TINULUM-821061 format. One record per residue (C-alpha): chain; residue number from 0; x, y, z. Coordinates in steps of 0.2 Angstrom, whole numbers, m for minus. Example, Ala and Ser with C-alpha at 12.3 -4.5 7.8 and 13.67 -1.06 7.14 Angstrom:
<site chain="A" resi="0" x="62" y="m22" z="39"/>
<site chain="A" resi="1" x="68" y="m5" z="36"/>
# end
This chain:
<site chain="A" resi="0" x="373" y="403" z="468"/>
<site chain="A" resi="1" x="366" y="415" z="481"/>
<site chain="A" resi="2" x="372" y="432" z="483"/>
<site chain="A" resi="3" x="383" y="436" z="498"/>
<site chain="A" resi="4" x="381" y="454" z="506"/>
<site chain="A" resi="5" x="393" y="458" z="520"/>
<site chain="A" resi="6" x="395" y="474" z="529"/>
<site chain="A" resi="7" x="412" y="481" z="534"/>
<site chain="A" resi="8" x="409" y="479" z="552"/>
<site chain="A" resi="9" x="404" y="461" z="549"/>
<site chain="A" resi="10" x="421" y="458" z="541"/>
<site chain="A" resi="11" x="431" y="467" z="554"/>
<site chain="A" resi="12" x="422" y="457" z="568"/>
<site chain="A" resi="13" x="425" y="440" z="558"/>
<site chain="A" resi="14" x="407" y="436" z="554"/>
<site chain="A" resi="15" x="407" y="430" z="537"/>
<site chain="A" resi="16" x="400" y="414" z="528"/>
<site chain="A" resi="17" x="411" y="398" z="528"/>
<site chain="A" resi="18" x="406" y="392" z="511"/>
<site chain="A" resi="19" x="422" y="397" z="502"/>
<site chain="A" resi="20" x="415" y="392" z="485"/>
<site chain="A" resi="21" x="402" y="405" z="485"/>
<site chain="A" resi="22" x="415" y="418" z="491"/>
<site chain="A" resi="23" x="427" y="413" z="477"/>
<site chain="A" resi="24" x="413" y="414" z="464"/>
<site chain="A" resi="25" x="409" y="432" z="469"/>
<site chain="A" resi="26" x="428" y="436" z="467"/>
<site chain="A" resi="27" x="431" y="427" z="451"/>
<site chain="A" resi="28" x="420" y="439" z="441"/>
<site chain="A" resi="29" x="432" y="453" z="443"/>
<site chain="A" resi="30" x="444" y="459" z="430"/>
<site chain="A" resi="31" x="463" y="463" z="432"/>
<site chain="A" resi="32" x="467" y="481" z="435"/>
<site chain="A" resi="33" x="484" y="490" z="437"/>
<site chain="A" resi="34" x="489" y="492" z="455"/>
<site chain="A" resi="35" x="507" y="496" z="456"/>
<site chain="A" resi="36" x="523" y="496" z="446"/>
<site chain="A" resi="37" x="540" y="495" z="453"/>
<site chain="A" resi="38" x="556" y="496" z="442"/>
<site chain="A" resi="39" x="573" y="489" z="445"/>
<site chain="A" resi="40" x="570" y="475" z="440"/>
<site chain="A" resi="41" x="552" y="480" z="435"/>
<site chain="A" resi="42" x="537" y="471" z="442"/>
<site chain="A" resi="43" x="519" y="474" z="438"/>
<site chain="A" resi="44" x="507" y="470" z="451"/>
<site chain="A" resi="45" x="488" y="469" z="447"/>
<site chain="A" resi="46" x="473" y="467" z="457"/>
<site chain="A" resi="47" x="456" y="459" z="453"/>
<site chain="A" resi="48" x="445" y="475" z="453"/>
<site chain="A" resi="49" x="430" y="482" z="443"/>
<site chain="A" resi="50" x="435" y="499" z="450"/>
<site chain="A" resi="51" x="453" y="499" z="444"/>
<site chain="A" resi="52" x="458" y="508" z="460"/>
<site chain="A" resi="53" x="466" y="495" z="471"/>
<site chain="A" resi="54" x="484" y="499" z="476"/>
<site chain="A" resi="55" x="498" y="494" z="487"/>
<site chain="A" resi="56" x="499" y="507" z="501"/>
<site chain="A" resi="57" x="513" y="501" z="512"/>
<site chain="A" resi="58" x="527" y="488" z="513"/>
<site chain="A" resi="59" x="537" y="482" z="528"/>
<site chain="A" resi="60" x="551" y="470" z="528"/>
<site chain="A" resi="61" x="561" y="463" z="543"/>
<site chain="A" resi="62" x="577" y="452" z="542"/>
<site chain="A" resi="63" x="576" y="448" z="524"/>
<site chain="A" resi="64" x="593" y="448" z="515"/>
<site chain="A" resi="65" x="600" y="466" z="515"/>
<site chain="A" resi="66" x="583" y="473" z="520"/>
<site chain="A" resi="67" x="579" y="475" z="538"/>
<site chain="A" resi="68" x="568" y="488" z="547"/>
<site chain="A" resi="69" x="561" y="493" z="530"/>
<site chain="A" resi="70" x="544" y="503" z="531"/>
<site chain="A" resi="71" x="539" y="511" z="514"/>
<site chain="A" resi="72" x="523" y="520" z="511"/>
<site chain="A" resi="73" x="518" y="518" z="493"/>
<site chain="A" resi="74" x="508" y="531" z="484"/>
<site chain="A" resi="75" x="502" y="531" z="466"/>
<site chain="A" resi="76" x="514" y="520" z="455"/>
<site chain="A" resi="77" x="530" y="520" z="464"/>
<site chain="A" resi="78" x="547" y="518" z="455"/>
<site chain="A" resi="79" x="562" y="511" z="464"/>
<site chain="A" resi="80" x="579" y="517" z="458"/>
<site chain="A" resi="81" x="596" y="513" z="464"/>
<site chain="A" resi="82" x="614" y="507" z="460"/>
<site chain="A" resi="83" x="618" y="489" z="458"/>
<site chain="A" resi="84" x="617" y="477" z="473"/>
<site chain="A" resi="85" x="608" y="490" z="484"/>
<site chain="A" resi="86" x="593" y="478" z="486"/>
<site chain="A" resi="87" x="581" y="482" z="472"/>
<site chain="A" resi="88" x="579" y="464" z="467"/>
<site chain="A" resi="89" x="577" y="459" z="485"/>
<site chain="A" resi="90" x="563" y="471" z="487"/>
<site chain="A" resi="91" x="554" y="465" z="472"/>
<site chain="A" resi="92" x="556" y="447" z="478"/>
<site chain="A" resi="93" x="550" y="451" z="495"/>
<site chain="A" resi="94" x="534" y="457" z="487"/>
<site chain="A" resi="95" x="533" y="441" z="476"/>
<site chain="A" resi="96" x="534" y="430" z="492"/>
<site chain="A" resi="97" x="518" y="439" z="498"/>
<site chain="A" resi="98" x="508" y="441" z="482"/>
<site chain="A" resi="99" x="515" y="430" z="468"/>
<site chain="A" resi="100" x="504" y="415" z="465"/>
<site chain="A" resi="101" x="516" y="409" z="452"/>
<site chain="A" resi="102" x="529" y="405" z="465"/>
<site chain="A" resi="103" x="529" y="387" z="471"/>
<site chain="A" resi="104" x="528" y="382" z="489"/>
<site chain="A" resi="105" x="546" y="376" z="487"/>
<site chain="A" resi="106" x="551" y="393" z="482"/>
<site chain="A" resi="107" x="544" y="401" z="497"/>
<site chain="A" resi="108" x="555" y="390" z="508"/>
<site chain="A" resi="109" x="570" y="401" z="512"/>
<site chain="A" resi="110" x="588" y="397" z="517"/>
<site chain="A" resi="111" x="600" y="403" z="530"/>
<site chain="A" resi="112" x="608" y="415" z="517"/>
<site chain="A" resi="113" x="591" y="424" z="515"/>
<site chain="A" resi="114" x="592" y="430" z="533"/>
<site chain="A" resi="115" x="600" y="447" z="536"/>
<site chain="A" resi="116" x="619" y="446" z="540"/>
<site chain="A" resi="117" x="617" y="456" z="557"/>
<site chain="A" resi="118" x="608" y="440" z="564"/>
<site chain="A" resi="119" x="624" y="431" z="564"/>
<site chain="A" resi="120" x="631" y="415" z="556"/>
<site chain="A" resi="121" x="617" y="403" z="561"/>
<site chain="A" resi="122" x="600" y="413" z="563"/>
<site chain="A" resi="123" x="590" y="398" z="561"/>
<site chain="A" resi="124" x="598" y="390" z="576"/>
<site chain="A" resi="125" x="594" y="406" z="586"/>
<site chain="A" resi="126" x="575" y="406" z="581"/>
<site chain="A" resi="127" x="576" y="421" z="570"/>
<site chain="A" resi="128" x="561" y="425" z="558"/>
<site chain="A" resi="129" x="558" y="434" z="542"/>
<site chain="A" resi="130" x="542" y="445" z="540"/>
<site chain="A" resi="131" x="536" y="454" z="525"/>
<site chain="A" resi="132" x="520" y="463" z="525"/>
<site chain="A" resi="133" x="510" y="472" z="511"/>
<site chain="A" resi="134" x="495" y="484" z="515"/>
<site chain="A" resi="135" x="482" y="487" z="502"/>
<site chain="A" resi="136" x="469" y="501" z="500"/>
<site chain="A" resi="137" x="456" y="507" z="488"/>
<site chain="A" resi="138" x="446" y="491" z="486"/>
<site chain="A" resi="139" x="431" y="495" z="497"/>
<site chain="A" resi="140" x="419" y="497" z="483"/>
<site chain="A" resi="141" x="423" y="480" z="475"/>
<site chain="A" resi="142" x="413" y="466" z="482"/>
<site chain="A" resi="143" x="424" y="453" z="475"/>
<site chain="A" resi="144" x="439" y="460" z="483"/>
<site chain="A" resi="145" x="431" y="463" z="499"/>
<site chain="A" resi="146" x="426" y="445" z="500"/>
<site chain="A" resi="147" x="444" y="439" z="494"/>
<site chain="A" resi="148" x="452" y="450" z="507"/>
<site chain="A" resi="149" x="440" y="447" z="521"/>
<site chain="A" resi="150" x="453" y="439" z="532"/>
<site chain="A" resi="151" x="465" y="453" z="530"/>
<site chain="A" resi="152" x="455" y="469" z="534"/>
<site chain="A" resi="153" x="463" y="479" z="548"/>
<site chain="A" resi="154" x="454" y="496" z="547"/>
<site chain="A" resi="155" x="439" y="503" z="539"/>
<site chain="A" resi="156" x="442" y="522" z="536"/>
<site chain="A" resi="157" x="450" y="520" z="523"/>
<site chain="A" resi="158" x="447" y="501" z="521"/>
<site chain="A" resi="159" x="464" y="494" z="522"/>
<site chain="A" resi="160" x="470" y="475" z="522"/>
<site chain="A" resi="161" x="487" y="468" z="527"/>
<site chain="A" resi="162" x="494" y="452" z="521"/>
<site chain="A" resi="163" x="510" y="445" z="529"/>
<site chain="A" resi="164" x="523" y="432" z="524"/>
<site chain="A" resi="165" x="532" y="424" z="538"/>
<site chain="A" resi="166" x="546" y="412" z="538"/>
<site chain="A" resi="167" x="550" y="406" z="555"/>
<site chain="A" resi="168" x="552" y="392" z="568"/>
<site chain="A" resi="169" x="538" y="380" z="572"/>
<site chain="A" resi="170" x="543" y="367" z="586"/>
<site chain="A" resi="171" x="560" y="365" z="595"/>
<site chain="A" resi="172" x="571" y="350" z="591"/>
<site chain="A" resi="173" x="579" y="340" z="605"/>
<site chain="A" resi="174" x="598" y="338" z="603"/>
<site chain="A" resi="175" x="608" y="323" z="609"/>
<site chain="A" resi="176" x="615" y="332" z="624"/>
<site chain="A" resi="177" x="597" y="336" z="630"/>
<site chain="A" resi="178" x="597" y="354" z="624"/>
<site chain="A" resi="179" x="584" y="361" z="612"/>
<site chain="A" resi="180" x="587" y="371" z="596"/>
<site chain="A" resi="181" x="578" y="376" z="581"/>
<site chain="A" resi="182" x="583" y="367" z="565"/>
<site chain="A" resi="183" x="579" y="370" z="546"/>
<site chain="A" resi="184" x="566" y="356" z="547"/>
<site chain="A" resi="185" x="557" y="365" z="561"/>
<site chain="A" resi="186" x="555" y="381" z="550"/>
<site chain="A" resi="187" x="539" y="384" z="540"/>
<site chain="A" resi="188" x="532" y="398" z="530"/>
<site chain="A" resi="189" x="514" y="405" z="531"/>
<site chain="A" resi="190" x="504" y="419" z="523"/>
<site chain="A" resi="191" x="491" y="427" z="534"/>
<site chain="A" resi="192" x="480" y="442" z="536"/>
<site chain="A" resi="193" x="477" y="455" z="549"/>
<site chain="A" resi="194" x="488" y="459" z="564"/>
<site chain="A" resi="195" x="503" y="447" z="570"/>
<site chain="A" resi="196" x="493" y="445" z="587"/>
<site chain="A" resi="197" x="477" y="439" z="578"/>
<site chain="A" resi="198" x="483" y="431" z="562"/>
<site chain="A" resi="199" x="470" y="423" z="550"/>
<site chain="A" resi="200" x="477" y="412" z="536"/>
<site chain="A" resi="201" x="475" y="417" z="518"/>
<site chain="A" resi="202" x="473" y="402" z="508"/>
<site chain="A" resi="203" x="481" y="400" z="491"/>
<site chain="A" resi="204" x="464" y="401" z="482"/>
<site chain="A" resi="205" x="460" y="418" z="489"/>
<site chain="A" resi="206" x="477" y="425" z="486"/>
<site chain="A" resi="207" x="475" y="420" z="468"/>
<site chain="A" resi="208" x="461" y="433" z="467"/>
<site chain="A" resi="209" x="475" y="446" z="468"/>
<site chain="A" resi="210" x="482" y="444" z="451"/>
<site chain="A" resi="211" x="501" y="448" z="451"/>
<site chain="A" resi="212" x="513" y="449" z="436"/>
<site chain="A" resi="213" x="531" y="448" z="437"/>
<site chain="A" resi="214" x="542" y="456" z="423"/>
<site chain="A" resi="215" x="560" y="450" z="423"/>
<site chain="A" resi="216" x="574" y="463" z="423"/>
<site chain="A" resi="217" x="579" y="471" z="407"/>
<site chain="A" resi="218" x="598" y="467" z="404"/>
<site chain="A" resi="219" x="598" y="473" z="386"/>
<site chain="A" resi="220" x="585" y="487" z="386"/>
<site chain="A" resi="221" x="587" y="492" z="368"/>
<site chain="A" resi="222" x="587" y="475" z="362"/>
<site chain="A" resi="223" x="573" y="468" z="372"/>
<site chain="A" resi="224" x="562" y="483" z="368"/>
<site chain="A" resi="225" x="566" y="482" z="349"/>
<site chain="A" resi="226" x="561" y="463" z="349"/>
<site chain="A" resi="227" x="542" y="461" z="350"/>
<site chain="A" resi="228" x="544" y="444" z="356"/>
<site chain="A" resi="229" x="555" y="448" z="370"/>
<site chain="A" resi="230" x="548" y="465" z="375"/>
<site chain="A" resi="231" x="541" y="467" z="392"/>
<site chain="A" resi="232" x="528" y="478" z="385"/>
<site chain="A" resi="233" x="521" y="465" z="374"/>
<site chain="A" resi="234" x="508" y="457" z="386"/>
<site chain="A" resi="235" x="503" y="475" z="392"/>
<site chain="A" resi="236" x="500" y="481" z="375"/>
<site chain="A" resi="237" x="491" y="465" z="369"/>
<site chain="A" resi="238" x="480" y="467" z="384"/>
<site chain="A" resi="239" x="476" y="485" z="381"/>
<site chain="A" resi="240" x="472" y="480" z="363"/>
<site chain="A" resi="241" x="460" y="467" z="369"/>
<site chain="A" resi="242" x="452" y="480" z="381"/>
<site chain="A" resi="243" x="450" y="493" z="368"/>
<site chain="A" resi="244" x="434" y="498" z="360"/>
<site chain="A" resi="245" x="432" y="489" z="343"/>
<site chain="A" resi="246" x="425" y="505" z="335"/>
<site chain="A" resi="247" x="440" y="515" z="341"/>
<site chain="A" resi="248" x="452" y="502" z="334"/>
<site chain="A" resi="249" x="443" y="503" z="317"/>
<site chain="A" resi="250" x="446" y="521" z="317"/>
<site chain="A" resi="251" x="464" y="519" z="321"/>
<site chain="A" resi="252" x="466" y="506" z="306"/>
<site chain="A" resi="253" x="458" y="518" z="294"/>
<site chain="A" resi="254" x="469" y="532" z="300"/>
<site chain="A" resi="255" x="485" y="521" z="297"/>
<site chain="A" resi="256" x="479" y="516" z="280"/>
<site chain="A" resi="257" x="477" y="534" z="275"/>
<site chain="A" resi="258" x="494" y="538" z="282"/>
<site chain="A" resi="259" x="502" y="524" z="272"/>
<site chain="A" resi="260" x="494" y="530" z="256"/>
<site chain="A" resi="261" x="500" y="548" z="260"/>
<site chain="A" resi="262" x="518" y="542" z="263"/>
<site chain="A" resi="263" x="517" y="532" z="247"/>
<site chain="A" resi="264" x="512" y="547" z="237"/>
<site chain="A" resi="265" x="527" y="557" z="242"/>
<site chain="A" resi="266" x="538" y="562" z="228"/>
<site chain="A" resi="267" x="554" y="556" z="236"/>
<site chain="A" resi="268" x="546" y="539" z="241"/>
<site chain="A" resi="269" x="540" y="537" z="223"/>
<site chain="A" resi="270" x="557" y="541" z="216"/>
<site chain="A" resi="271" x="565" y="529" z="228"/>
<site chain="A" resi="272" x="553" y="515" z="224"/>
<site chain="A" resi="273" x="556" y="518" z="205"/>
<site chain="A" resi="274" x="575" y="517" z="207"/>
<site chain="A" resi="275" x="574" y="501" z="218"/>
<site chain="A" resi="276" x="563" y="493" z="205"/>
<site chain="A" resi="277" x="575" y="497" z="191"/>
<site chain="A" resi="278" x="590" y="491" z="200"/>
<site chain="A" resi="279" x="581" y="475" z="205"/>
<site chain="A" resi="280" x="576" y="472" z="187"/>
<site chain="A" resi="281" x="594" y="475" z="181"/>
<site chain="A" resi="282" x="601" y="463" z="194"/>
<site chain="A" resi="283" x="589" y="450" z="188"/>
<site chain="A" resi="284" x="597" y="451" z="170"/>
<site chain="A" resi="285" x="615" y="450" z="176"/>
<site chain="A" resi="286" x="623" y="433" z="172"/>
<site chain="A" resi="287" x="637" y="426" z="183"/>
<site chain="A" resi="288" x="651" y="415" z="176"/>
<site chain="A" resi="289" x="652" y="397" z="181"/>
# end
């Protein structure tokens, strides 16, 4: 496979190779890295990046459920906090509509009740649309990400990409009385990059380069965290263990073994073990009638 080298100016001007397989090959060698964490319910979004620096920089939402006119700058690892039913889950789902490759195409088809209430009883008939945009920064030094986001770059200082989900009308449907109106069948969803006036479609195979993980809400925090199998931290800790240096892990194992030996040598622990052993032996000698 030949190496592809693109300048930022070439990407901004739309001059890039058309062989998607080569672009994907460059991007697929990247590793997942933390990008942003949103809590309530929690979501962990990751980006394929060698530099571990890519992050979500801005989120805008229009006409989606109880979120309209939302424009949030995101700095560092933001945490969303609020009372029940204020829109935390809706905000997380909005991000998933843009980034989550695990969502099926069917799940991205929205319904009348997904439109904001201020649009009236039948927003689809009126031709209303839902738009959700995510802006991404700090990936300019990663060639794979630059290739994957080439259709979405909107500025170069700093390098910033914008990806938008739109659910809106396509073609008008002619009614029996000769009038025209939008119908649910005329609606479609799309995901594109750059500005609304100059959209470039972002195909699923490129969006998949932006690895995204969704962690479900914690309804029983103490119980879920106590259970290793249900814990939302399990995947993160297992990944951290896989990424850890083997020699450092060996040092940790040795330290744990020494700590266990030290605990076992405590007088109180030895006394307890002796009493438990004697009581177990006594119970073993007890006979029960019948």
